[in-house]
Backbone as numpy.savetxt, mean C-alpha at the origin, in Angstrom:
# Nx Ny Nz CAx CAy CAz Cx Cy Cz
6.70 -0.94 11.69 5.87 0.21 11.37 6.42 0.90 10.13
5.50 1.48 9.35 5.86 2.24 8.16 5.19 3.61 8.23
5.71 4.53 7.42 5.18 5.90 7.45 4.36 6.25 6.22
4.37 5.38 5.20 3.64 5.68 3.98 4.38 6.62 3.05
5.65 6.88 3.34 6.47 7.68 2.43 7.30 6.71 1.59
6.81 6.40 0.42 7.48 5.45 -0.46 8.83 6.01 -0.87
9.87 5.18 -0.76 11.23 5.63 -1.00 11.70 5.40 -2.43
10.90 4.69 -3.21 11.24 4.42 -4.59 10.54 3.17 -5.07
10.82 2.78 -6.31 10.27 1.55 -6.85 11.40 0.57 -7.14
11.05 -0.70 -7.17 12.04 -1.75 -7.45 11.43 -2.79 -8.37
12.28 -3.37 -9.21 11.81 -4.33 -10.20 11.87 -5.77 -9.65
10.83 -6.52 -9.95 10.83 -7.95 -9.64 11.57 -8.67 -10.76
12.69 -9.29 -10.44 13.50 -9.93 -11.48 13.14 -11.40 -11.67
12.49 -12.00 -10.67 12.09 -13.40 -10.80 11.02 -13.73 -9.77
10.10 -14.61 -10.16 9.08 -15.11 -9.23 9.14 -16.64 -9.25
9.42 -17.22 -8.12 9.46 -18.68 -7.97 8.11 -19.13 -7.43
7.28 -19.71 -8.30 5.93 -20.08 -7.92 5.87 -21.55 -7.49
5.27 -21.75 -6.32 5.02 -23.09 -5.81 3.55 -23.18 -5.44
3.11 -24.32 -4.93 1.71 -24.48 -4.58 1.34 -23.60 -3.40
0.44 -22.62 -3.65 -0.06 -21.70 -2.62 1.08 -20.92 -1.95
2.12 -20.63 -2.71 3.30 -19.99 -2.13 4.16 -19.42 -3.26
4.75 -18.26 -3.03 5.63 -17.66 -4.03 6.82 -17.00 -3.34
7.94 -16.99 -4.05 9.09 -16.19 -3.62 9.35 -15.13 -4.69
9.32 -13.88 -4.28 9.61 -12.77 -5.18 11.05 -12.33 -4.96
11.81 -12.27 -6.04 13.19 -11.78 -5.98 13.20 -10.38 -6.59
13.56 -9.41 -5.77 13.46 -8.00 -6.15 14.86 -7.39 -6.19
15.06 -6.53 -7.16 16.35 -5.83 -7.28 16.30 -4.54 -6.47
17.03 -4.50 -5.37 17.09 -3.33 -4.52 18.47 -2.68 -4.65
18.49 -1.40 -4.97 19.74 -0.71 -5.19 19.86 0.51 -4.28
21.09 0.98 -4.10 21.34 2.22 -3.38 20.76 2.25 -1.99
20.08 3.35 -1.66 19.56 3.54 -0.31 18.49 2.52 0.05
17.85 1.91 -0.95 16.82 0.91 -0.67 17.43 -0.36 -0.07
18.71 -0.60 -0.35 19.36 -1.82 0.13 20.35 -1.55 1.26
20.61 -0.30 1.55 21.66 0.03 2.53 21.36 -0.55 3.91
22.29 -1.37 4.43 22.14 -1.94 5.75 21.08 -3.01 5.87
20.56 -3.47 4.74 19.49 -4.46 4.76 20.01 -5.81 5.25
19.24 -6.47 6.12 19.62 -7.76 6.67 18.48 -8.75 6.54
18.82 -10.04 6.55 17.79 -11.08 6.55 16.91 -10.91 7.80
15.60 -11.00 7.59 14.66 -10.80 8.69 14.08 -9.40 8.75
14.65 -8.48 7.97 14.16 -7.10 7.97 12.79 -7.04 7.28
12.01 -6.04 7.65 10.70 -5.82 7.06 10.78 -4.75 5.98
10.19 -5.04 4.83 10.16 -4.11 3.70 8.75 -4.13 3.13
8.16 -2.97 2.92 6.81 -2.89 2.37 6.87 -2.89 0.85
6.09 -3.82 0.24 5.94 -3.89 -1.22 4.50 -3.47 -1.54
4.32 -2.37 -2.22 2.97 -1.85 -2.48 2.16 -1.79 -1.18
2.86 -1.45 -0.09 2.21 -1.29 1.19 2.08 -2.54 2.02
2.46 -3.69 1.45 2.35 -4.98 2.16 3.68 -5.33 2.81
3.68 -5.53 4.11 4.89 -5.84 4.85 5.37 -7.25 4.55
6.60 -7.36 4.01 7.21 -8.66 3.71 8.56 -8.75 4.42
9.02 -9.97 4.64 10.26 -10.21 5.36 11.35 -10.67 4.40
12.54 -10.09 4.56 13.69 -10.50 3.76 14.10 -11.91 4.16
14.19 -12.81 3.16 14.58 -14.20 3.45 15.95 -14.57 2.87
16.43 -13.77 1.90 17.72 -14.08 1.28 18.25 -12.83 0.60
19.56 -12.65 0.66 20.20 -11.50 0.00 21.39 -12.01 -0.81
21.36 -11.74 -2.10 22.48 -12.08 -2.99 22.82 -10.84 -3.81
23.74 -10.04 -3.30 24.06 -8.77 -3.96 22.86 -7.84 -3.92
22.40 -7.40 -5.11 21.25 -6.50 -5.18 19.93 -7.25 -5.29
20.01 -8.59 -5.36 18.79 -9.38 -5.48 18.36 -9.89 -4.10
17.17 -9.48 -3.71 16.66 -9.76 -2.37 15.37 -10.58 -2.49
15.27 -11.65 -1.70 14.12 -12.56 -1.78 13.13 -12.30 -0.66
11.85 -12.47 -1.01 10.74 -12.31 -0.06 9.74 -13.43 -0.31
9.28 -14.09 0.74 8.29 -15.17 0.62 6.89 -14.63 0.84
5.95 -15.09 0.00 4.55 -14.66 0.09 3.66 -15.87 0.27
2.86 -15.86 1.33 1.93 -16.95 1.59 0.65 -16.75 0.78
-0.21 -17.77 0.76 -1.43 -17.73 -0.04 -2.34 -16.57 0.36
-2.46 -16.29 1.65 -3.33 -15.20 2.10 -2.88 -13.87 1.53
-1.57 -13.65 1.49 -1.03 -12.40 0.93 -1.31 -12.34 -0.57
-1.11 -13.44 -1.27 -1.33 -13.48 -2.71 -2.80 -13.22 -3.06
-3.71 -13.70 -2.23 -5.13 -13.55 -2.50 -5.66 -12.17 -2.13
-5.13 -11.59 -1.07 -5.67 -10.35 -0.54 -5.09 -9.11 -1.20
-3.90 -9.21 -1.79 -3.20 -8.04 -2.32 -2.92 -8.17 -3.82
-2.50 -7.06 -4.42 -2.18 -7.10 -5.84 -0.82 -7.73 -6.12
-0.09 -8.14 -5.09 1.19 -8.80 -5.29 1.01 -10.16 -5.98
-0.15 -10.77 -5.81 -0.41 -12.05 -6.44 -0.62 -11.96 -7.94
-0.82 -10.75 -8.46 -1.06 -10.56 -9.89 0.20 -10.11 -10.64
1.30 -9.95 -9.91 2.51 -9.45 -10.53 3.26 -10.54 -11.29
4.05 -10.11 -12.27 4.90 -11.01 -13.03 6.31 -10.44 -13.06
7.27 -11.25 -13.47 8.66 -10.79 -13.57 8.73 -9.58 -14.49
9.47 -8.57 -14.06 9.58 -7.33 -14.82 8.71 -6.22 -14.28
7.68 -6.57 -13.51 6.84 -5.55 -12.87 7.61 -4.87 -11.75
7.17 -3.68 -11.38 7.79 -2.94 -10.29 6.82 -2.79 -9.12
7.37 -2.58 -7.94 6.57 -2.36 -6.74 7.08 -1.13 -6.01
6.16 -0.45 -5.31 6.56 0.63 -4.41 7.27 0.04 -3.21
8.39 0.65 -2.82 9.19 0.13 -1.73 9.32 1.16 -0.60
9.12 0.68 0.64 9.45 1.47 1.83 10.11 0.55 2.85
11.28 0.95 3.32 11.93 0.23 4.41 11.21 0.57 5.71
11.25 -0.37 6.66 10.59 -0.15 7.95 11.17 1.07 8.65
10.30 1.82 9.32 10.74 3.01 10.04 11.56 2.62 11.27
12.53 3.47 11.60 13.33 3.27 12.80 12.96 4.30 13.85
13.22 3.96 15.12 12.91 4.89 16.19 13.65 6.21 15.96
12.92 7.30 16.01 13.52 8.61 15.81 13.37 9.14 14.40
12.91 8.27 13.45 12.70 8.74 12.08 11.56 9.75 12.03
11.65 10.67 11.09 10.56 11.62 10.88 9.36 10.90 10.27
8.18 11.14 10.82 6.95 10.55 10.29 6.34 11.55 9.33
6.69 11.40 8.05 6.21 12.38 7.06 4.80 12.09 6.59
4.35 10.84 6.73 3.01 10.48 6.30 2.12 10.23 7.50
1.71 8.98 7.69 0.98 8.60 8.90 1.38 7.17 9.24
1.15 6.78 10.47 1.56 5.46 10.93 0.80 4.37 10.19
1.56 3.44 9.59 0.97 2.33 8.84 1.58 1.02 9.29
0.79 -0.05 9.26 1.24 -1.34 9.77 1.82 -2.24 8.68
1.47 -1.97 7.43 1.86 -2.87 6.36 0.92 -4.05 6.19
-0.23 -4.00 6.88 -1.24 -5.05 6.77 -2.38 -4.52 5.89
-2.53 -5.10 4.72 -3.50 -4.60 3.74 -4.93 -4.96 4.16
-5.82 -3.98 4.05 -7.23 -4.19 4.41 -8.00 -4.88 3.28
-7.79 -4.40 2.06 -8.47 -4.94 0.88 -7.88 -4.29 -0.36
-8.36 -4.70 -1.52 -7.96 -4.06 -2.77 -9.08 -3.18 -3.30
-8.70 -2.05 -3.87 -9.63 -1.18 -4.55 -9.26 -1.14 -6.03
-10.15 -0.56 -6.82 -9.89 -0.49 -8.26 -9.96 0.95 -8.73
-9.04 1.31 -9.62 -9.04 2.65 -10.21 -10.15 2.73 -11.24
-11.03 3.72 -11.11 -12.16 3.85 -12.03 -12.08 5.12 -12.88
-11.20 6.06 -12.50 -11.06 7.27 -13.30 -9.72 7.93 -13.00
-9.06 8.44 -14.04 -7.80 9.16 -13.89 -7.95 10.51 -14.61
-7.75 11.60 -13.86 -7.88 12.94 -14.42 -6.53 13.65 -14.33
-5.95 13.98 -15.48 -4.65 14.65 -15.51 -4.80 16.13 -15.79
-4.06 16.94 -15.04 -3.94 18.38 -15.28 -2.46 18.70 -15.37
-2.08 19.90 -15.77 -0.66 20.22 -15.95 0.21 19.97 -14.71
-0.34 20.14 -13.50 0.49 20.07 -12.30 0.16 18.96 -11.33
-0.88 18.19 -11.61 -1.19 17.07 -10.72 -2.09 16.06 -11.41
-2.36 14.99 -10.70 -3.24 13.94 -11.22 -4.24 13.58 -10.13
-5.50 13.48 -10.50 -6.55 13.03 -9.58 -6.98 11.63 -10.00
-6.98 10.73 -9.03 -7.38 9.35 -9.30 -8.57 8.99 -8.42
-9.58 8.39 -9.04 -10.75 7.93 -8.32 -10.68 6.41 -8.13
-11.01 5.96 -6.93 -10.96 4.55 -6.58 -12.35 4.08 -6.16
-12.60 2.80 -6.42 -13.86 2.17 -6.00 -13.53 1.03 -5.06
-14.26 0.96 -3.94 -14.06 -0.10 -2.95 -15.41 -0.69 -2.58
-15.42 -1.87 -1.97 -16.70 -2.45 -1.52 -17.44 -1.48 -0.61
-18.74 -1.38 -0.81 -19.54 -0.35 -0.13 -19.43 -0.43 1.39
-19.34 -1.62 1.95 -19.29 -1.76 3.39 -18.03 -1.20 4.03
-17.01 -0.96 3.23 -15.75 -0.45 3.76 -15.66 1.07 3.73
-16.64 1.74 3.14 -16.57 3.19 3.00 -16.69 3.93 4.33
-17.10 3.23 5.38 -17.20 3.88 6.69 -15.83 4.31 7.20
-14.76 3.73 6.65 -13.41 4.11 7.06 -12.80 5.18 6.15
-13.56 5.60 5.15 -13.05 6.57 4.16 -13.71 7.92 4.42
-12.94 8.85 4.99 -13.46 10.16 5.36 -12.73 11.25 4.60
-13.47 12.20 4.07 -12.85 13.30 3.35 -11.83 14.01 4.23
-10.66 14.25 3.68 -9.50 14.88 4.36 -8.82 13.95 5.35
-9.26 12.69 5.43 -8.59 11.73 6.29 -7.44 11.07 5.55
-6.70 10.23 6.27 -5.56 9.52 5.69 -5.98 8.15 5.17
-5.25 7.70 4.15 -5.43 6.35 3.64 -4.12 5.88 3.04
-3.85 4.58 3.10 -2.65 4.02 2.48 -3.02 3.34 1.17
-2.43 3.81 0.06 -2.71 3.24 -1.26 -1.41 2.75 -1.87
-1.30 1.44 -2.06 -0.06 0.83 -2.55 1.14 1.32 -1.75
0.92 1.51 -0.44 2.00 1.91 0.45 2.22 3.40 0.57
1.47 4.20 -0.17 1.61 5.66 -0.11 0.61 6.25 0.88
1.10 7.05 1.80 0.22 7.78 2.70 -0.36 8.98 1.96
-1.68 8.97 1.77 -2.32 10.01 0.98 -3.53 10.57 1.72
-3.88 11.80 1.37 -5.06 12.45 1.95 -6.24 12.26 1.01
-7.34 11.80 1.58 -8.55 11.57 0.79 -9.15 12.90 0.35
-9.54 12.97 -0.92 -10.17 14.18 -1.45 -11.68 14.09 -1.31
-12.36 13.87 -2.43 -13.81 13.77 -2.43 -14.26 12.34 -2.15
-15.43 12.22 -1.54 -16.01 10.91 -1.23 -17.45 10.89 -1.73
-17.81 9.84 -2.48 -19.17 9.72 -2.97 -19.53 8.26 -3.15
-20.65 7.84 -2.57 -21.10 6.45 -2.64 -19.96 5.52 -2.21
-19.52 4.62 -3.09 -18.42 3.72 -2.73 -17.15 4.09 -3.49
-16.98 5.38 -3.74 -15.80 5.88 -4.45 -15.17 7.06 -3.70
-13.87 7.21 -3.90 -13.18 8.36 -3.32 -12.02 8.73 -4.24
-11.52 9.95 -4.07 -10.43 10.43 -4.92 -9.24 10.86 -4.07
-8.08 10.88 -4.70 -6.88 11.49 -4.12 -6.23 12.36 -5.18
-5.53 13.39 -4.72 -4.84 14.31 -5.63 -3.34 14.10 -5.45
-2.64 13.86 -6.55 -1.23 13.50 -6.51 -0.36 14.57 -7.15
0.68 14.97 -6.42 1.61 15.97 -6.93 2.68 15.30 -7.78
3.42 16.07 -8.60 4.44 15.48 -9.48 5.48 14.63 -8.74
5.88 15.01 -7.52 6.87 14.25 -6.78 6.37 12.83 -6.51
5.11 12.70 -6.11 4.53 11.39 -5.86 4.43 10.58 -7.14
4.06 11.23 -8.23 3.94 10.55 -9.51 5.29 10.04 -10.00
6.34 10.78 -9.72 7.67 10.40 -10.17 8.27 9.29 -9.31
8.01 9.34 -8.01 8.66 8.43 -7.07 7.94 7.09 -6.96
6.66 7.05 -7.30 5.85 5.84 -7.08 5.25 5.33 -8.39
4.51 4.24 -8.27 3.86 3.65 -9.43 2.67 4.46 -9.93
2.22 5.43 -9.16 1.00 6.14 -9.54 1.16 6.99 -10.80
2.39 7.26 -11.19 2.60 7.98 -12.45 2.17 7.17 -13.66
2.13 5.84 -13.51 1.76 4.99 -14.62 0.48 4.21 -14.41
-0.21 4.44 -13.28 -1.43 3.71 -13.02 -2.53 4.13 -13.99
-3.43 3.17 -14.30 -4.50 3.44 -15.27 -5.81 2.83 -14.78
-6.89 3.19 -15.45 -8.22 2.67 -15.09 -8.21 1.15 -15.18
-8.77 0.51 -14.17 -8.82 -0.94 -14.11 -7.76 -1.55 -13.22
-6.69 -0.80 -12.93 -5.64 -1.31 -12.05 -6.18 -1.50 -10.64
-5.71 -2.55 -9.98 -6.07 -2.79 -8.59 -4.96 -2.29 -7.68
-5.34 -1.67 -6.57 -4.37 -1.13 -5.63 -4.64 -1.69 -4.23
-3.56 -1.83 -3.48 -3.68 -2.27 -2.09 -4.10 -1.11 -1.22
-5.05 -1.34 -0.34 -5.56 -0.30 0.54 -5.36 -0.70 1.99
-4.76 0.19 2.76 -4.70 0.05 4.21 -5.40 1.25 4.82
-6.51 1.00 5.48 -7.23 2.09 6.11 -6.43 2.63 7.29
-6.58 3.91 7.57 -5.89 4.53 8.69 -6.30 3.83 9.99
-5.35 3.27 10.73 -5.68 2.52 11.95 -6.46 3.34 12.97
-6.14 4.62 13.11 -6.85 5.46 14.08 -8.30 5.66 13.65
-8.53 5.87 12.36 -9.90 6.01 11.86 -10.68 4.74 12.09
-10.05 3.59 11.80 -10.71 2.31 12.02 -11.09 2.12 13.49
-10.17 2.45 14.38 -10.42 2.26 15.81 -11.58 3.12 16.28
-11.63 4.37 15.83 -12.70 5.28 16.24 -14.05 4.80 15.71
-14.10 4.47 14.41 -15.35 4.03 13.80 -15.85 2.75 14.46
-14.96 1.77 14.66 -15.37 0.50 15.27 -15.84 0.69 16.71
-15.17 1.59 17.45 -15.56 1.86 18.83 -16.95 2.50 18.89
-17.18 3.48 18.04 -18.49 4.13 18.01 -19.59 3.12 17.65
-19.30 2.25 16.69 -20.30 1.24 16.30 -20.63 0.31 17.46
-19.59 -0.11 18.21 -19.83 -1.00 19.35 -20.64 -0.32 20.44
-20.32 0.94 20.71 -21.05 1.69 21.73 -22.51 1.85 21.33
-22.75 2.21 20.09 -24.14 2.40 19.62 -24.89 1.08 19.64
-24.21 -0.01 19.25 -24.87 -1.31 19.27 -25.23 -1.73 20.69
-24.32 -1.44 21.64 -24.58 -1.79 23.05 -25.76 -0.99 23.59
-25.86 0.29 23.22 -26.98 1.11 23.66 -28.28 0.63 23.08
-28.22 0.16 21.83 -29.43 -0.33 21.18 -29.95 -1.60 21.84
-29.03 -2.43 22.33 -29.42 -3.69 22.97 -29.86 -3.49 24.42
-29.44 -2.36 25.00 -29.73 -2.12 26.43 -31.22 -1.86 26.65
């Protein structure tokens, strides 16, 4: 489980590409690497990956074809950075919201609005998925637990404070960038349950 509170960013120092498979070697330093063991779960841009090898500060993670196709991790190259969150431990403070590290789909940034004290980013997603996007609800974007601002058609916005911009990749995100989206599991469960109940009543 993850909380959506990104703990920092880390650089990909090497990508070993094979057929329908990749190994990403990431440089993890300080608190991001403290106590890390093989088999541990670490979220990269919100996607849960497993540690397969540790050599000093260089940590390896294997990515299967489904992960490469469904997330923006498949578009990364050596030198790129990813948002990092270590898996939550029992008793940790949940500062964001409960996240699984399983990406629902990718969205695209369509507008970035900067003001002196914050940044508003608008995202576009496939229209059929907007049923899970509710104003003032939670959403996971590249591993960050964020509150949804405005919602219109197949677009929604989030408002980012300077701390989030400094700690995560969102300080450098631009129009056209793709982001990993994990819908709030509780919102998904409620919406899907209501749909099933209504469908059952319609068939009755």
